[in-house]
MIDRENRO-462645 format. One record per residue (C-alpha): residue in three letters; y, x, z. Coordinates in steps of 0.2 Angstrom, whole numbers, plus 2048, in hexadecimal, padded with zeros to 3 digits. Each point is the difference from the previous one (the first is absolute). Layout:
% residues N
ALAYXZ;...
//
This chain:
% residues 291
MET63ED5E3B0;THR7FF80A811;MET8018107F7;LEU8107FC7F7;ALA80C7FC80E;GLN805801812;LEU8017F180C;VAL8127FF805;THR7FB7FF812;GLY7FF812807;LEU80E8087F5;LEU80D80780B;PHE80E7F57F9;MET7F77F0805;THR8077FB810;LYS7FD7ED7FF;LYS7F37F880A;ARG7EF7FF7F7;LYS7FB7EF7FA;ASN7EF7FA801;ASN7FA7FD7EE;SER7EE7FE804;LEU7FA7EF7F9;ASN7F07F7801;ILE7F97FB7EF;ALA8057EE803;ASP812805802;LYS80180A7F0;ASN80A7F97F1;PHE7FA80E7F4;LYS8128037FA;LYS8068127FD;LEU8128057FE;SER8048107F6;ILE8118077FF;GLN80880E7F6;VAL811807807;SER80B80D7F7;LEU813803800;ASN8007F97EE;GLY7F87F0803;LEU7F37F6809;SER7F17F57FC;PHE7F27F7809;CYS7F17F57FD;VAL7F57F580A;ALA7EE7FE7FB;ASP7F17F6806;THR7F380E804;VAL7F17F47FD;SER8047F97EF;GLN80B80F7FB;LYS80D7F47FA;LEU812804800;LEU80A7F380B;LEU811807800;SER80A80E7FA;ASP8128067FD;ARG80A80F7FB;VAL812806801;ASP80880F7F7;PHE810808808;ALA80E8037F4;PHE80481080A;GLU7F580A80C;LYS8017FA812;ASN7FF809810;PRO7F17FC80B;MET80A7F480B;GLU8067F77F1;ALA7EE7FF7F9;LYS7FA7F9810;ASP80D7F2800;GLU7FC7FC7EE;LEU7ED7FF805;GLN8057F480E;LYS80A7F57F3;LEU7F18007F5;PHE7F47FB80E;LEU80C7F2805;LYS8017F97EF;HIS7ED7FE800;ASP7FE7FC813;ILE7F580F801;GLU805804812;ASN7F87EF805;MET7EF8037F7;GLN7F0807808;PHE7F680D7F7;ASP7F0808804;GLU8068117F9;VAL8108077FB;VAL8028107F5;THR8108097FC;VAL80380D7F2;HIS80E80C802;LYS8078067F0;ASN80A80F7FF;THR8008137FA;LEU7FF806812;PHE7EE806800;GLY7F580F7FD;LEU7ED8027FC;VAL7F580B80A;PRO7ED8047FE;LYS7F77F880E;SER7F7811804;LEU811808803;PHE8087F1809;ASN806800813;ALA8077F0807;ASN80A80A80C;LYS80A8097F3;LEU8077F27F5;ASN8118077FE;GLU7F98107F9;TYR7FA7F67F1;LEU8107F97FB;LYS80E80B806;PHE80180A7F0;ASN8007F27F3;THR8077F180A;LYS8107FD80A;ILE7FA7FC811;LEU80C7F980E;ALA7FE805812;ASN7FC7EF805;ASP7F37FD7F2;ILE7EF7FB805;LEU7F38067F4;ALA7EF7F77FC;TYR7F18047F5;ASP7F27F77F6;GLU7EF8077FB;VAL7FC7FC7EE;GLU7F07F7801;ASN7F18097F8;HIS80B80F7FC;ASP804811809;LEU8137FB801;VAL80C7FB80D;VAL8117F97FC;VAL80E80580C;TYR8107F57FF;VAL80F7F9809;PRO7FE7ED803;TYR80F7F4802;THR7FF7FF813;ASN80C7F2803;ILE7F67F57F4;ASN7F0804808;ASN8087FB811;TYR8067F07F8;LEU7EF7FC7FA;TYR7F8804810;ASP80B7F5809;LEU7FB7F17F4;PHE7EE8037FE;GLY7F980D80D;GLU7F680E7FA;PHE7FE8027EE;HIS7FB80E7F3;PHE80C80A7F6;MET7FF80D7F3;HIS8098097F2;ASN8007FA7EF;GLY7F98107FA;THR7F17FE80A;VAL7FC7EF7F7;LEU8048077EF;LEU7F580F802;GLN7F17F7808;SER8017F27F2;LEU80180C7F2;MET7F480D805;ASN7F37F4806;ASN8017F77EF;GLN80180F7F5;THR7F18027F4;GLN7F98117FC;ASN80A8027F1;GLN8028127FA;GLU8127FF7FC;THR80E80280C;THR8097F0803;CYS8127FE806;PHE8037EF809;VAL8127FC802;HIS8047F180C;VAL8127FA7FC;SER80B7F680B;LYS8137FE802;ASP808811802;GLN7EF809804;LEU7F18067F6;ASP7F0806808;ILE7F680C7F6;THR7ED803803;VAL7F780C7F5;LEU7ED800801;ASN7F18087F7;GLN7EF7F9804;ARG8067F9811;LYS807811804;LEU8127FF805;LEU80B80C7F7;LEU8117FA806;TYR8087F1809;ASN8137FF802;SER80E7F4800;PHE8128017F8;THR80F7F5801;TYR8097FD7EF;GLU80F7F77FA;THR7FF8017ED;LYS7F28007F3;GLU8048127FD;ASP7FD804812;PHE7EF7F77FF;THR7FB80A7F0;TYR806810807;TYR7F57FF810;LEU7F17FA7F6;LEU80180F7F4;PHE80480C80E;VAL7F07FB809;ILE7F68027F0;GLU8088117FD;GLN7FD806812;LEU7ED7FC7FE;GLU8008097EF;LEU7FA7F07F7;ASP8047FC7EE;PRO80B7F17FD;LYS7F77FE7EF;THR7EF7FE808;VAL8027FA813;VAL7FC7EE803;VAL80F7F7809;LYS7FE7EF807;LEU80F7F6806;PHE7FF7F180B;GLY80B7F680C;ASP8117FA7FB;ILE8008067EE;GLU7FB7F97EF;GLU7FE8077EE;ASP8117F97FB;ASP80980980E;GLU80C80D7FB;THR7F880C80D;TYR7EF7FE7F8;LYS8088027EE;LEU808811805;CYS7F0806808;TYR7F67FC7F1;ASN80B80C7F6;TYR7F980E809;ILE7EF7FB806;GLN7F37FB7F3;HIS7F27F880A;ILE80B7F480B;SER7FC7EE804;ILE8037F280C;PHE7F280080D;ALA7F97EF807;PRO7F6805810;SER7F07F8801;THR7FD7FD812;GLN7F57F480A;GLN8107F9808;LEU8087FC7EF;ILE7F17F87F9;LYS7FD7F580F;LEU8137FB802;GLY8027FE7ED;GLU80C80B7F6;SER80B7F17FB;THR8057FD812;THR802812806;SER80B8067F1;SER81080280C;ILE7F680780F;ASP800813802;PHE7F08097FD;THR800808811;LEU8017EE808;ILE7F27FA7F6;ASN7F580E806;THR8037FC812;ILE7F87EF7FF;
//
């Protein structure tokens, strides 16, 4: 996954002494920790990288949006609950989930001008440190604002680790697994208070964007707005919802009133097959795709 993420070591906000994570094969325990952080909730899973079996997982949703410092404190509580701080891992991956990002074609990307890609559509603070991911096998770069204090906390625990934006994981997973279907498909990843919309046509990205919502009406508005902006017909466009949503949800029922070809999407990924869908139903799609 070297194309996806930066090592924490080397970014300017990392002032802690680098730890030596090089292990001989005899010292490896073949355990990988994947973490997803957002201001609306946290989740993690521990997997055996040889057998691809899920060893441990948990998730917490916040009743109200936290600030980054409060989210870090909640992550520490979650780790203490499962004694994660005292475990050893061969690899640690963190996914930062937020709407503070922008997409840039790789051919136009300049790593020295990250602020330029976000200043018109994202509120950037003076002390924000920006990061970027290259979307593997595609001419795309995701520029975003990571949660620096959480990165520092994790670095203090585990040494160097990989981190990325959740949009990077979604884009790579969906675009690499998309078949050469002729119809345009709108994939909607649903989570608490946020929906991520990816519109593809034969693996060509037409749009990727994220929205925060409070009500089912908000959700439906953003979805219909995207369809309208792309000049798609809600009577013919294929819409696939996945994540925290089912057919009996009120949000789904409302969308169904306006979109004819809408359905619940069950991603068929190598990770889901190996881990077993029954054991991963409560784990976020982006976490599964980091294992």
